[in-house]
C-alpha positions as CSV (number, residue, x, y, z in Angstrom):
1,M,15.7,8.8,22.1
2,V,16.3,11.8,23.5
3,D,14.5,12.6,26.8
4,H,12.7,16.4,26.7
5,T,12.0,16.5,30.2
6,N,13.1,20.0,31.6
7,P,14.3,18.9,35.2
8,D,13.7,22.4,36.3
9,E,9.8,22.3,36.2
10,T,7.8,20.6,39.1
11,P,5.8,17.8,38.5
12,E,2.2,18.2,38.9
13,P,1.2,16.6,41.5
14,T,-0.8,13.1,40.9
15,Q,-3.5,13.8,43.7
16,R,-5.3,16.3,45.3
17,S,-3.7,18.0,48.3
18,R,-5.7,17.2,51.9
19,R,-7.5,19.9,53.8
20,P,-6.6,20.4,57.5
21,I,-9.3,19.3,59.7
22,S,-11.2,22.4,61.5
23,L,-10.8,22.1,65.1
24,T,-14.5,22.0,65.4
25,R,-13.9,18.6,64.2
26,K,-10.9,18.0,65.9
27,L,-13.2,18.7,69.4
28,A,-15.8,16.8,68.0
29,F,-13.7,13.3,67.3
30,S,-12.1,14.1,71.0
31,A,-15.7,13.5,72.8
32,I,-16.6,10.7,70.8
33,I,-13.4,9.1,72.3
34,W,-13.7,10.3,75.3
35,L,-17.4,9.6,75.5
36,A,-16.6,5.8,73.8
37,V,-13.6,5.1,76.6
38,F,-14.9,7.0,79.5
39,G,-18.4,8.2,79.2
40,T,-20.4,5.3,78.5
41,P,-18.6,3.1,81.4
42,E,-19.3,5.9,83.4
43,L,-23.2,6.2,82.6
44,L,-23.3,2.2,82.7
45,L,-21.5,1.5,86.3
46,R,-24.1,4.7,87.6
47,L,-26.9,2.9,86.3
48,F,-26.5,-0.3,87.3
49,W,-23.5,-0.7,90.0
50,T,-23.8,1.1,93.4
51,P,-20.8,2.0,95.1
52,T,-19.8,-0.4,98.3
53,G,-18.3,1.3,101.6
54,P,-14.9,1.7,102.1
55,K,-13.0,-2.2,102.9
56,T,-10.8,-0.1,105.4
57,P,-12.8,2.2,107.9
58,A,-10.3,5.2,108.0
59,V,-11.3,7.8,110.5
60,G,-9.1,10.5,109.2
61,T,-11.0,11.0,105.6
62,R,-14.1,11.7,103.8
63,Q,-15.6,8.3,105.4
64,F,-15.9,9.4,108.4
65,V,-17.4,13.0,107.6
66,N,-20.0,11.0,105.8
67,W,-21.1,9.3,109.1
68,L,-20.8,12.2,111.3
69,S,-23.3,14.2,109.3
70,R,-25.3,10.6,109.2
71,L,-25.4,11.5,112.9
72,S,-25.9,14.9,112.3
73,E,-28.5,16.4,109.8
74,D,-31.4,18.2,109.4
75,E,-34.7,15.9,109.3
76,K,-36.1,17.3,106.4
77,T,-33.8,19.0,103.8
78,A,-30.8,16.3,104.8
79,K,-28.3,18.6,105.0
80,P,-25.2,18.2,107.0
81,I,-23.6,20.3,109.3
82,Y,-19.7,19.6,108.4
83,R,-17.4,20.0,105.0
84,S,-13.9,18.7,103.9
85,D,-11.4,21.0,105.2
86,P,-7.6,20.8,103.3
87,K,-6.1,22.2,106.8
88,L,-8.1,20.3,109.2
89,L,-9.7,17.5,107.3
90,W,-13.0,18.3,108.3
91,S,-14.7,21.2,110.3
92,L,-17.9,22.5,111.0
93,D,-19.9,24.2,108.1
94,P,-20.5,28.1,109.2
95,G,-23.8,29.8,109.4
96,T,-25.7,26.2,109.2
97,S,-28.8,25.6,111.5
98,I,-30.4,22.4,111.3
99,T,-33.6,20.4,112.9
100,S,-32.1,17.0,114.1
101,F,-33.0,14.5,116.7
102,N,-30.8,12.0,119.0
103,H,-29.9,9.2,117.8
104,H,-30.2,7.4,121.2
105,F,-33.7,6.3,122.5
106,A,-35.6,2.7,123.3
107,P,-38.1,1.2,120.8
108,D,-40.5,2.7,122.9
109,G,-39.0,6.0,124.4
110,E,-39.3,9.7,122.8
111,K,-37.7,10.6,120.2
112,Q,-36.6,14.3,121.0
113,S,-35.6,16.8,118.7
114,I,-32.8,18.6,118.7
115,N,-31.1,21.9,117.5
116,V,-27.5,22.3,116.4
117,T,-26.2,26.2,115.2
118,I,-23.1,26.7,113.9
119,N,-22.1,30.3,113.7
120,D,-20.8,32.4,110.8
121,E,-17.5,31.9,112.7
122,G,-17.8,28.0,112.2
123,Y,-18.3,26.4,115.8
124,R,-21.1,26.0,117.6
125,G,-22.8,28.7,119.8
126,Q,-22.4,32.0,120.4
127,S,-19.5,34.2,118.3
128,L,-16.5,35.7,120.4
129,T,-17.6,38.7,118.2
130,T,-20.7,38.9,120.2
131,I,-19.4,39.1,123.3
132,D,-19.1,41.9,125.0
133,T,-14.8,42.9,126.0
134,N,-15.0,42.8,129.7
135,S,-16.1,39.8,129.9
136,R,-14.4,36.7,131.3
137,K,-14.4,34.2,128.9
138,I,-13.4,30.3,128.7
139,L,-12.5,28.3,125.9
140,C,-13.8,24.9,125.6
141,L,-11.5,23.6,122.4
142,G,-11.9,19.8,122.4
143,D,-14.1,17.3,120.6
144,S,-17.6,16.0,120.5
145,N,-17.8,16.1,124.2
146,F,-17.6,19.8,124.3
147,F,-19.8,20.5,121.7
148,G,-22.6,18.7,123.2
149,Y,-23.2,15.3,120.7
150,P,-25.8,14.6,120.7
151,L,-27.5,17.2,122.6
152,D,-29.7,20.4,122.2
153,D,-27.5,23.7,121.8
154,Q,-29.2,24.5,124.9
155,Q,-27.7,21.5,126.5
156,T,-24.1,21.3,125.6
157,F,-21.3,21.5,128.4
158,P,-20.7,24.9,127.3
159,A,-24.0,26.3,127.4
160,V,-24.4,24.4,130.5
161,L,-21.0,26.1,132.3
162,E,-22.1,29.5,131.2
163,A,-25.9,29.4,132.9
164,T,-24.5,27.8,135.4
165,L,-21.4,30.0,136.4
166,Q,-23.5,32.7,135.9
167,K,-26.2,31.6,138.1
168,H,-23.5,30.6,140.5
169,C,-20.7,33.6,140.5
170,P,-22.9,36.9,139.4
171,S,-20.2,39.1,139.8
172,Q,-18.6,37.4,137.0
173,N,-19.7,38.0,133.4
174,W,-18.9,34.7,132.3
175,R,-18.9,33.8,128.9
176,V,-18.1,30.7,127.3
177,V,-17.2,29.9,123.9
178,N,-17.8,26.2,121.9
179,G,-14.5,25.3,120.1
180,G,-15.5,21.7,120.1
181,V,-15.5,19.5,117.1
182,P,-16.6,16.1,116.8
183,G,-13.6,13.7,115.7
184,Y,-10.9,15.8,117.1
185,T,-7.9,15.0,117.9
186,V,-5.7,17.4,119.7
187,I,-3.8,18.1,116.4
188,Q,-6.6,19.0,114.9
189,G,-7.6,21.3,117.5
190,W,-3.9,23.0,117.6
191,L,-4.9,23.9,114.2
192,W,-8.0,25.1,114.4
193,H,-7.1,27.2,117.4
194,Q,-4.6,28.5,115.4
195,Q,-7.0,29.4,112.9
196,A,-9.6,30.5,114.7
197,F,-9.3,31.5,118.2
198,R,-5.5,32.8,118.8
199,D,-6.0,36.1,118.5
200,H,-8.5,36.8,120.7
201,K,-7.7,36.3,125.2
202,F,-9.7,33.9,127.4
203,D,-9.5,34.0,131.1
204,V,-9.7,29.9,130.7
205,L,-8.6,27.3,128.8
206,L,-10.4,24.4,129.0
207,L,-8.7,21.3,126.6
208,S,-10.4,17.9,125.9
209,F,-8.7,15.5,123.7
210,L,-8.0,11.7,124.2
211,N,-10.5,9.2,122.8
212,N,-10.4,10.2,119.0
213,D,-6.2,10.6,119.3
214,A,-6.2,6.8,120.5
215,W,-8.6,5.7,117.9
216,R,-6.7,3.3,115.3
217,Q,-6.8,3.8,112.1
218,P,-4.5,2.9,108.7
219,Q,-2.9,6.2,108.9
220,H,-2.0,8.7,111.2
221,D,-3.5,11.8,111.2
222,L,0.0,13.7,110.9
223,D,0.2,11.8,107.8
224,L,-2.9,12.6,106.5
225,L,-2.8,16.3,107.3
226,S,0.3,16.3,105.2
227,N,-0.8,14.3,101.7
228,N,-4.0,16.5,102.2
229,S,-2.5,19.6,101.5
230,S,-0.6,18.0,98.4
231,I,-2.5,18.8,94.8
232,V,-2.1,15.3,94.4
233,H,-4.9,14.4,96.7
234,T,-7.1,17.7,96.0
235,L,-7.0,16.0,92.4
236,G,-7.5,12.5,93.8
237,G,-10.1,13.7,96.0
238,L,-12.0,15.2,92.4
239,A,-11.7,12.1,90.8
240,R,-13.5,10.1,93.4
241,Y,-16.2,11.7,92.2
242,S,-16.4,9.5,89.4
243,R,-17.9,6.0,89.5
244,I,-15.3,4.5,87.7
245,V,-13.0,5.6,90.0
246,N,-14.9,4.4,92.5
247,W,-15.3,0.8,90.6
248,L,-11.6,0.4,90.2
249,E,-11.1,1.1,94.2
250,S,-13.2,-1.1,95.3
251,T,-12.2,-3.7,92.7
252,F,-8.4,-3.5,93.0
253,R,-7.3,-2.2,96.3
254,T,-6.4,-4.4,99.1
255,P,-7.9,-3.7,102.6
256,I,-4.9,-2.9,105.4
257,P,-5.7,-5.4,108.1
258,K,-6.4,-4.0,111.4
259,S,-3.6,-5.9,113.1
260,K,-1.7,-3.0,111.2
261,F,-3.5,-0.4,111.8
262,V,-2.0,3.0,114.4
263,P,-3.4,5.6,116.4
264,R,-4.2,8.4,114.3
265,V,-1.8,10.7,117.1
266,E,1.0,8.6,118.3
267,K,1.0,9.1,122.5
268,K,4.5,11.5,122.2
269,D,2.4,13.5,119.5
270,F,-0.4,13.5,121.5
271,V,1.8,15.0,124.3
272,A,3.9,17.1,122.3
273,Y,0.2,19.2,120.7
274,Y,-1.2,19.3,124.1
275,R,2.6,20.8,125.6
276,R,2.0,23.3,122.9
277,L,-1.5,24.0,123.7
278,I,-0.9,24.4,127.7
279,D,2.6,27.0,126.7
280,L,0.6,29.2,124.6
281,A,-1.9,29.5,127.0
282,E,0.8,30.4,130.0
283,N,2.3,32.8,127.9
284,T,-1.6,34.6,127.5
285,G,-1.7,34.5,131.0
286,T,-4.7,32.0,130.5
287,R,-5.3,29.2,132.9
288,V,-6.1,25.6,131.7
289,M,-7.8,23.3,132.3
290,I,-7.6,19.3,131.3
291,L,-10.9,17.0,130.9
292,D,-10.3,13.4,130.5
293,Y,-13.4,12.1,129.0
294,R,-11.7,8.7,128.5
295,A,-14.4,6.1,127.2
296,Y,-12.7,2.9,126.5
297,D,-10.2,0.9,128.6
298,Q,-7.7,0.7,126.0
299,Y,-6.9,3.8,126.2
300,A,-5.5,4.6,129.6
301,P,-2.0,4.6,128.3
302,Y,-3.2,8.0,127.0
303,S,-4.9,9.1,130.1
304,I,-1.5,8.5,132.2
305,A,0.7,10.2,130.2
306,L,-2.2,13.2,129.9
307,K,-2.0,13.1,133.8
308,Q,1.7,13.0,134.0
309,L,1.8,16.2,131.7
310,A,-0.9,17.7,133.9
311,D,1.0,17.3,136.9
312,E,4.3,18.5,135.5
313,R,2.7,21.6,134.5
314,R,1.0,22.3,137.8
315,V,-2.2,22.4,135.7
316,E,-5.8,20.9,136.6
317,Y,-6.7,17.8,135.6
318,V,-10.4,16.1,135.8
319,A,-11.2,12.2,134.8
320,I,-14.7,12.3,134.3
321,A,-15.7,8.3,134.3
322,P,-14.7,8.3,138.1
323,R,-17.4,11.5,138.6
324,I,-19.8,9.8,137.1
325,A,-19.2,6.4,138.5
326,A,-19.7,7.7,142.0
327,A,-22.9,9.3,141.2
328,I,-24.3,6.1,139.6
329,D,-23.7,4.7,143.4
330,K,-25.7,7.6,145.1
331,P,-29.3,7.5,143.3
332,E,-29.9,10.5,145.9
333,T,-28.1,12.7,143.2
334,L,-30.8,12.4,140.3
335,A,-33.2,14.7,142.8
336,Q,-31.0,17.4,142.2
337,Y,-31.6,17.8,138.0
338,P,-35.5,16.9,138.0
339,T,-35.8,18.5,134.5
340,Q,-33.1,16.5,133.0
341,V,-34.1,13.6,134.4
342,E,-37.6,13.3,133.5
343,K,-36.3,14.0,130.0
344,V,-34.1,11.0,130.4
345,R,-37.2,8.6,131.7
346,R,-38.8,9.7,128.6
347,R,-35.8,8.6,126.1
348,W,-35.5,5.2,128.3
349,G,-38.3,4.4,130.0
350,T,-37.4,3.1,133.4
351,E,-37.1,-0.6,132.8
352,L,-34.3,0.1,130.9
353,L,-33.0,3.0,133.2
354,N,-33.1,0.1,135.8
355,E,-31.3,-2.3,134.2
356,R,-28.4,0.1,132.9
357,P,-28.4,2.9,135.5
358,Y,-25.4,4.7,133.5
359,L,-28.2,5.8,131.0
360,W,-29.1,8.6,133.5
361,Y,-25.9,10.0,133.0
362,F,-24.4,9.2,129.3
363,A,-26.2,9.5,126.4
364,E,-25.8,6.1,124.6
365,F,-25.5,2.3,125.4
366,H,-21.4,2.7,125.2
367,P,-20.7,5.0,128.2
368,E,-18.8,8.3,126.0
369,H,-20.9,11.0,126.0
370,L,-22.9,13.0,128.6
371,N,-26.2,13.4,128.8
372,E,-28.3,16.3,130.1
373,V,-27.9,15.0,133.5
374,G,-24.1,14.5,133.6
375,V,-23.2,17.4,131.8
376,A,-25.6,19.3,134.4
377,L,-24.0,17.3,137.3
378,L,-20.0,18.2,135.3
379,T,-20.7,21.6,135.3
380,D,-21.5,21.8,139.0
381,Q,-18.4,20.0,140.4
382,L,-16.5,22.3,138.3
383,K,-18.2,25.8,139.3
384,D,-16.1,26.0,142.6
385,S,-13.1,26.0,141.5
386,L,-13.7,28.9,138.5
387,C,-15.6,31.2,140.3
388,K,-12.7,30.5,143.2
389,E,-10.0,31.6,140.8
390,S,-11.7,34.5,139.5
391,E,-12.2,36.1,142.6
């Protein structure tokens, strides 16, 4: 049989060719797949699962910011004064003003309102831009003790120190800037100083970092700061808004035992960053004074190291706790501060104050932050030294 098929002819297709899938359909299919794999679980978890707190408490992280915010937020709007900061871990939110209250009072005591004002430069109280250039300026660079937790704007250490100096040595136009940020270590303080205050000339620099530096947590602050600047950390932070990510972390992350916690700042780094701040101040002719607010006995090695550095650099070092202890042993001291004493009495009640006389000077049951009386006493004790230096 002869094959008459022409090999050069293209055979007709046995089936019709497929049409290309449009972009719209591709996007629709992708959306369906995303909803099936991620959207539905995310929705179910948001409806039926409540995230729990981190298994391992971490001070230098967003958890600490959230904890701080609950202690300092507007009563009506729940507006916090803190924000996450890639360079500092967290910072105060510029231009924020809230009316909150002192969380520390007796069950039958007075719940007292406080105002907290963060200026447009991102620190509490008056801005450097409003201060006369001919004024004598003091920068209080530290943590919550300088910031003034849990006190009203007018009762913070910087505010009361300025009023005391203006009254005691009126020939000098004193202005005191509040550079304190709750929770900060000396490393954060150094970075904050470089960002906000380095270009300004101060006559006196008061430094107060210690309790947060010695606080133990899963990672050193230097490691957290290093990780915080990476793109991976930024993307990870965004991912944590997902309830799926929250659930996975809660379910599968193994908590770090407290036995493996480390200080937020190693003692050698603690001294090194204090030394940086002292060097910078001396290079600009600024007097330095260190205030040690140590609140826990186990932090004593940091106090010892700080006192040794102060002696080495011939910097005035003021240990706060012994001064307050001496005042507690002399009840007549309270007579010097009748307005502040009455406010503290209403907060705690006479019976509790008799049981715990340290509450006349400290703001909470564990003596860590000074109250209105403690701040007034401390500024009175410092005024002579500061005024004499300026003459």
